[in-house]
N, C-alpha and C positions, 0 to 999 in steps of 0.2 A: 505528399505533405505528412509530417509526423502526426500521430494520433495521441492527443492528450486526454487523459481521463481525470476528471475532478471527482474525488471520492468523498462522499459525505460520511465522515468518520464517527458518527454517533447515531444510535437508534433510540435514544431516550425520548419519551413523550415531551413535546414542547421544546425540543432541541434547538439551540441557536445555530447548529451546524448547517441546517438546511438553508435558511436565508443567506447565510454567509457563503455557502457553496454556490448558491444561485448568483450571488453578486460576483464571486470569483469566475464563474462560468461566463458571465457577460463581459468581464474584463479580458478574459482569455480570447473570446471571440473577437473583441475589438483589437486585440494585439495582432491577429492576422497570421501568426506563424504556424498554427496548428489546426487540424480538425479536432474539435472539442466535443466532449461528451460528459454529461453528468451521470455519475454512477452512485446510486444510493444504496447503502448497505441494507436498509430496511426492505428494499425490493427483493432481496435474496434470502431473507429469513433463515440465516445460517444458525443452526443450533451450536451449542458448545461442541468444539471439535469432536467429530464422531467417526472419522475415517480410521480404520484399523491399521493401515499401512503408512509408512513415512511418506510425506508429500514429495520427497525427492524422487520416489519411484513413479509418480504420476499415474498410479493405478487406483483410480477412485471408484468407490462402490455406489455412492449416493448421487441422485440426480441433482440435488442442490449444489453439491461440490462440482459436478461436471459443468453445470451452468455457470457457476462462479469462475471456474477455471477458464472456460471459453471466453468470458468477458475480459478477464485480466490479460489473457494471452494476446488479445487484440490490441492492447495499448502499447505505445512506444515510450510514453512518459506519463508521470502522475503528479497530481497535487493532492495531498492528504489534508483535508480540513478537519482539525482535531481540537477538541476541548482539552482541558487539564483537570483530571480527577485525582486528588491526593498525590500531586506532583508527578502524575503519569498520564498516559493517553487513556482513552476509553477502552473498556474490556471488549466492546464490540469490534473496534478497529484491530486490536491485537488478535482477537479470535479469527477474524476474516483473513488477516495477513497470514496467520499460522497454517491455514488450510492448504496453502500453495507453496511452491518453491521455484521450480524452473520458469514458471510464468512471470515471475518478477525479475529474472536475471538480466543483467546488463541494461537496465532501464533507469533513467534518472528520476528522482522524486524531489519535489519541493513541498513546503509545509505552509499552510495558513492556519495559525493557531489563535486561540482566544481564551480569555480567562479574566482574572482580576488584575492586580498590579503587574504580574509577570507576563501577561499577554499569552499565557499558555506555553511559554518557551521551555519549561521543564518537561512537559510532555513530549515536545519535539526532541529534546536531548535523549530521552529514552528511546523514541522511535528511530532515531538515527543509528543507535547501536544495534537495534533489531534488524533494520533493513540491510545493513552491510553484510550480514551473515548469508544472505542469498544473492550477493554480488550486485545489489542496487547501488546507485551513486546518489547519496543525498547532497543536494547543492547547499552551500552555506547561505545563499540568499533566500530570504523567506519573508512572510508577512505575519506580524504579531499584532494582535488586537487587544490592548489592555482595557480593563473596565468595560467589558463587552455589553453589559446591560444598558449602558448609556447610549449605545448605538442601535438598540433594537426598539421597534415600535410597531404600530399598526401597518406601516408601509414596508416592513421588513428590516433589512440592515442598512444603516446610514453610515457611510465612510467619512474620512477626513482627507485633506490633501496629503498629509504625511503617509497615511495608509495607502492611499491611491498610488503614490509614487513608488512604493515598494513592489507593486505587482509586476510591472513590465520588466524590472530588473531581474526578478525571479524567473519570469517566463523566458527572457533572453538566454539565461544560463541553462534552463531546461532544454531549450532548442539547440544550443551549442552541444550539450552533452548527448542529446538524442542522436544528433548527427555523428558525433565522435564514436558512439557505441554501436552504431548500426551494424557494422561488420560482425561484431561479437554476438549481437542478437540473432543474426542470420547463420552464425556458425557456433552454436553452443557446444559445450564440452560433452564428451560421451556420457551416457547414463551412468550413475554411480553403482557400485557393487551393492548387493543387498546387505543390510546390517547384520553383524554377527549375532547369533542367538546367545542369550544369557546362559551361564553354566547350568547344566542339568535340564535345559529345555529340550523337548522332543524335536528332532531335526526336521521331521516331515511337515511341520507347520510353516517352514520358511521356504522361500523360492529356491530352486536348484542353484547351487554355487558353481561358478566357473571352474573348469578342470584344474587350473593352477592354484586354486584356493581350497580344494577339497581337503588337503592335508591339514589345514588350519582347524578343521572341525574335530580332530581327534583329541 
């Protein structure tokens, strides 16, 4: 069974992302097509990106990165629960995403967004451009929650029939894409070549280059 991770895409105190993600988790469990896990960014306490090497290399120095990498590598599909801040996603979600590269490859992602009149859709449009750069497949189907404060109370998040109906459509597509991309996930491309050093940089600070590229350093 494919493993679906519901990512709580905000760490802001009092965040609406947590009750909405918990509601999404319950709906995904009821769907029955996945093994479902709730992944909360707050539990990983990732600082502003502090890895010296490009994430494509997968050579992480910090324990918080290694822990985050192991968690995301275990997923087959994702739902990002994201607010909209200034027409974009939360900095915490972007930062967590940028820590990794290969761990995201060939995995579908859907979005549950929330906000005011737009329902957070502008943040989703930004994230769709970002996720494709690491070979993720963002599904068009998603869940948008407009005027989110009207749905929050002492009992958490309260949905509507229209919002409820959008969830299984998104999950069905995630399941289809998770199956379609399975072979690619199990047969990833070869590791990338190290990035070229900037002009004038000492060469000994970079990993050894393959023999057929040594001439490019002259």
